[in-house]
C-alpha positions in Angstrom: 82.6 112.2 -154.0 85.5 109.8 -155.0 87.5 112.9 -153.1 87.5 116.1 -151.8 90.3 118.5 -150.5 89.8 122.2 -149.2 92.6 124.8 -147.9 90.9 127.3 -145.9 92.3 130.4 -144.6 91.3 131.5 -141.1 93.4 133.0 -139.4 96.1 131.5 -136.4 94.9 128.2 -135.4 95.1 127.7 -131.6 93.5 123.9 -131.8 94.6 122.1 -135.1 92.7 118.7 -134.3 89.1 120.6 -133.4 90.4 123.1 -136.6 90.5 119.3 -139.2 87.1 118.0 -137.8 85.1 121.2 -138.1 86.6 121.7 -141.7 85.7 117.7 -142.8 83.1 118.1 -141.0 81.7 121.5 -142.9 82.8 119.9 -146.1 80.3 117.0 -146.1 77.7 119.5 -144.7 78.0 121.7 -148.0 78.7 118.1 -150.3 74.8 117.6 -148.4 73.7 121.0 -149.3 75.0 121.2 -152.8 73.5 117.5 -153.8 70.8 116.0 -151.3 69.4 118.9 -149.1 66.3 121.1 -150.3 62.7 121.2 -148.2 60.0 120.6 -149.6 56.7 123.1 -149.2 53.2 122.0 -150.0 51.7 124.6 -152.2 47.3 123.6 -151.2 48.9 124.4 -147.0 52.0 125.4 -146.7 53.9 123.0 -144.6 57.3 121.7 -145.3 56.9 117.6 -146.5 60.0 116.5 -146.0 60.8 117.9 -142.3 62.1 114.9 -140.3 65.4 112.5 -141.6 62.8 109.6 -142.7 62.7 112.0 -146.7 65.0 114.2 -146.4 68.2 112.7 -147.2 72.1 114.4 -145.6 74.9 113.6 -147.2 77.3 111.4 -144.0 81.6 110.9 -144.1 80.8 107.6 -146.0 79.8 109.8 -148.9 83.1 110.6 -149.1 85.9 108.7 -150.2 89.1 110.5 -149.8 88.9 114.0 -147.8 91.2 116.3 -146.8 91.9 119.8 -145.6 94.6 122.4 -144.8 94.5 125.7 -143.8 97.6 128.7 -144.2 98.9 130.0 -141.8 96.7 133.9 -141.1 98.1 136.4 -138.9 95.1 139.0 -138.9 96.4 140.7 -135.8 93.0 143.3 -136.8 90.4 140.6 -135.5 91.2 140.3 -132.0 94.1 140.2 -130.3 95.1 136.5 -130.7 94.6 136.2 -134.2 92.1 133.4 -134.2 88.8 133.4 -137.1 85.7 131.3 -135.8 85.8 128.2 -138.4 82.5 126.3 -137.3 80.7 126.8 -140.6 84.0 127.8 -143.1 83.7 124.4 -144.6 80.6 124.7 -145.8 81.5 127.7 -147.8 82.9 126.6 -151.6 81.5 123.0 -151.5 78.9 123.6 -153.5 80.2 126.6 -155.4 82.9 123.4 -156.1 80.3 121.1 -156.8 78.4 123.2 -159.2 82.0 123.6 -162.0 82.4 120.0 -161.4 78.9 119.6 -163.5 79.0 122.3 -165.2 82.6 121.1 -166.9 81.3 117.3 -167.2 77.9 118.8 -169.3 78.3 122.0 -170.3 74.9 122.7 -168.1 75.0 125.3 -165.6 73.1 124.9 -162.4 72.3 127.8 -160.6 69.8 126.5 -157.6 70.1 124.2 -155.0 70.2 120.6 -154.4 71.6 120.1 -157.9 69.9 117.2 -159.4 68.8 115.0 -162.3 66.3 117.2 -163.5 68.7 120.2 -164.3 70.5 118.3 -166.6 67.1 116.2 -167.9 66.1 118.3 -171.2 69.2 120.6 -171.3 
């Protein structure tokens, strides 16, 4: 992925350094979900056959050329007295949809299942 930018509304950010790290990690995790992660089940036995990292590829920071995260200041007095929200996995949310939309824009093929692989576009 040459470039990723995420912009989030996540309440009051208490620790900007940690928040940025959480957003970036979530975005890479979302990229992995969109392009790589798939649990393959043996239909005869019902066991997951790629149950270790030898056969289960995940994205890493090196798979993204330029990555950045920003957030908008959001005052939400209803969430709690401090206005802080949990941001542990919010970076994941939009990545798969963004990748699917980019693939659709480039190819004209709408993919509605993950991971998005070459097989979705062959014979379409």
